[in-house]
Every structure is written in C-alpha cells, then in structure tokens.
C-alpha atoms as one frame of an Amber mdcrd trajectory, in Angstrom:
protein
 110.603  87.491  80.334 111.757  87.903  83.925 115.375  87.654  83.073 114.972
  90.236  80.253 112.921  92.768  82.270 115.205  92.706  85.262 118.543  92.614
  83.439 120.960  95.334  84.860 118.151  96.849  86.822 118.364  97.838  90.513
 115.197  96.267  92.006 114.694  95.643  95.676 111.110  94.375  95.856 108.969
  92.409  93.350 105.082  92.390  93.674 103.339  89.248  92.079  99.650  89.149
  92.204  96.742  87.827  90.194  94.995  84.601  89.410  97.681  83.487  87.088
  99.901  82.728  90.041  97.930  79.557  91.017  99.806  76.330  90.675 103.292
  75.209  91.288 104.940  76.624  88.283 105.633  80.048  89.891 107.868  78.494
  92.521 110.165  77.285  89.888 110.569  80.795  88.563 111.373  82.556  91.874
 115.125  81.674  91.369 115.112  84.018  88.344 114.458  87.002  90.715 117.647
  86.575  92.411 118.770  86.944  96.068 118.304  89.968  98.046 114.873  90.935
  96.876 111.630  91.181  98.818 108.851  89.301  96.995 105.321  89.855  97.824
 103.262  86.943  96.014  99.683  85.826  95.996  96.177  86.630  95.076  95.409
  87.662  98.640  94.689  91.116 100.078  98.127  91.363 101.408  99.843  91.149
  98.186  97.435  93.484  96.450  97.685  95.856  99.362 101.426  95.983  99.006
 101.052  96.845  95.292  98.593  99.528  96.154 101.017 100.951  98.813 103.881
 101.015  96.217 101.647 102.764  93.747 100.530 105.335  96.326 104.078 105.912
  97.404 104.957 106.796  93.799 101.930 109.067  93.343 100.475 110.296  96.623
  97.431 112.008  95.017  96.256 108.787  93.350  94.332 107.428  96.226  93.308
 110.689  98.203  89.593 110.022  97.509  89.867 106.456  98.971  89.800 105.409
 102.547  91.618 102.231 103.512  90.628 100.729 106.890  91.487  97.855 109.093
  90.030  96.799 112.479  92.665  99.026 114.273  91.814 102.173 112.372  89.404
 104.833 113.602  86.419 105.563 111.374  85.690 108.903 112.951  87.508 112.407
 112.615  87.791 114.656 115.699  87.886 118.518 115.060  87.087 121.877 116.596
  86.199 125.214 114.782  88.847 127.730 115.372  90.239 130.950 113.879  93.351
 130.351 112.057  94.939 133.007 109.850  91.864 135.277 110.401  89.581 132.676
 108.996  87.298 130.245 110.594  88.466 126.800 109.919  87.898 123.311 111.070
  91.066 122.246 112.949  91.408 118.493 112.666  92.942 116.618 115.673  92.429
 113.086 114.243  91.649 111.907 110.772  89.520 109.045 109.720  91.763 105.970
 108.796  94.503 106.545 111.447  95.467 103.578 113.581  93.820 104.242 117.070
  97.145 103.920 118.907  98.650 106.579 116.826  95.730 108.983 116.971  97.077
 111.655 119.431  97.338 115.338 118.774  97.592 118.536 120.751  96.844 122.269
 119.940  96.944 125.358 121.896  94.126 128.072 121.706  93.371 131.487 122.956
  89.563 131.600 123.993  87.739 134.518 122.383  84.585 135.585 124.216  83.722
 132.027 125.263  84.258 129.534 127.931  83.130 126.511 125.940  84.872 124.387
 123.363  82.794 122.607 120.711  84.190 119.271 119.727  82.935 117.861 116.328
  82.966 114.087 115.851  82.471 113.053 112.092  81.789 109.520 111.262  82.847
 109.088 107.704  81.371 105.611 107.226  77.845 106.571 108.457  78.149 110.173
 107.130  76.997 111.847 110.257  78.154 114.510 112.653  77.844 115.100 116.403
  78.967 117.903 118.417  79.942 117.857 122.107  80.399 120.976 124.216  83.060
 121.140 126.909  82.112 123.908 129.324  85.270 125.446 131.150  84.279 126.914
 134.416  87.431 129.110 134.694  86.275 131.184 137.741  88.780 133.737 136.804
  88.254 137.603 136.165  90.277 137.532 133.128  89.582 139.979 130.200  88.545
 138.578 126.744  91.416 136.845 124.878  93.555 136.359 127.996  92.978 132.655
 128.603  95.202 130.158 126.843  94.337 126.395 126.777  96.036 123.305 125.562
  93.737 120.539 124.097  94.791 117.079 123.655  92.819 114.448 121.768  93.775
 110.679 121.753  92.051 107.369 121.347  91.982 104.743 124.130  90.634 102.205
 121.626  88.964 102.184 118.223  85.679 103.395 119.731  86.744 105.420 122.712
  88.242 108.964 122.586  89.666 110.960 125.433  89.706 114.888 125.331  91.768
 116.739 127.729  91.882 120.570 128.053  94.345 122.349 130.342  94.354 126.051
 131.436  97.663 127.578 130.681  96.953 131.211 131.773  98.325 134.042 129.858
 101.952 134.601 130.601 102.997 136.657 133.682  99.844 138.676 133.471  97.392
 135.873 134.281  99.242 132.719 135.674  98.166 129.323 134.821  95.758 127.670
 137.050  96.541 124.213 135.660  92.892 123.229 135.963  92.240 120.199 133.697
  88.846 119.200 132.154  88.590 115.729 130.650  85.850 114.080 128.613  85.617
 110.400 127.525  83.550 110.031 124.359  82.246 106.490 123.468  81.786 106.280
 119.714  79.280 104.243 118.099  80.641 101.099 116.430
C-alpha cells in the first residue's frame, strides 16, 4: 500500500500516528518510505501535533476556534481601546497563545482629551477581564491631540508583563520630553 501510494509522488514528510503503530512490524516498513523524508511517528502528542500543524498549514481557518497552549505560551491577551479609522476598536498588543518570549509589540498613539491609558488584560482560560489605568503626568501645556506616545508591551515570563510608554512630543511644535512610564503587571497563574 505504501509503495503504491507514494509511487512517483514528491513527498518530503510522512506522518504516522494511531494505535495501529504499536509493535515492531512498523520498523520493517520504514524502508518503503525511502531516504530523504522526514517521518513523524507514534501515538504521542508530538506526532499528532505535527499532523494538526500540517493540516492547519493547508487550511488556516480550520483551527481558528481552537487554542493550542504549551507551558511557554501566554494565557492572557493585552489590548487598549483606541480610535482606528474613525471607529473605537480594541487594539491587541499580545494575543493569547503566543510564546512569552515572542510577545512583544509596539504602537504609537495621539492622546485625545486624556492623560491616561487604559490597558485591558483578558484571561481567555478563566474568561475574565481586568483593566489597569496608567496615568501620564505630562506637566505640559499642550493643546488637545498634540501629544504622541509610543507604547510597548512585552512579557518577561509567562505570568509577568511589562508596559512602557514614552512621550514623543508632536514634531517641531512640541518637542519630545522622552519621559517614560513603566508598569509591571504580575498576572495570575
């Protein structure tokens, strides 16, 4: 069956999974796959995960309602409410399910009639939300919409998030003070 299925086919990877693989008989058949092929085999999660990853690569919308987590992935999403294209939206800095060491994002904003930034932390496993207010004491006599800030969110570990906001001023009219506000958020495990 293997020889017929793979005859004159360009195949780089073979995934073998299921309970039928138990026993030594499968090792005698591995020569039928030929050289130069990656073979994922077993009834363990790694082999099944490789199969799911291949299926997701072929059809990205297939698993959009699922969340796959490991111990290195964050279980919280970090966002702020902002006006984008004249609509209020939740601007996501970090999505649930990212590895914590890759969770790093930066956006720039213009403050509109406020000196506060509300950071929303949503725990998708516990299905709850928390908000943190970062008050920016600018001490500047700038008119409304004349303060630009850069906000960076990154994770220090799976349960610790660092938020940094920097005043960028507003061009030549209002030079940057380069003041920095930081907040470390310890997330519940």
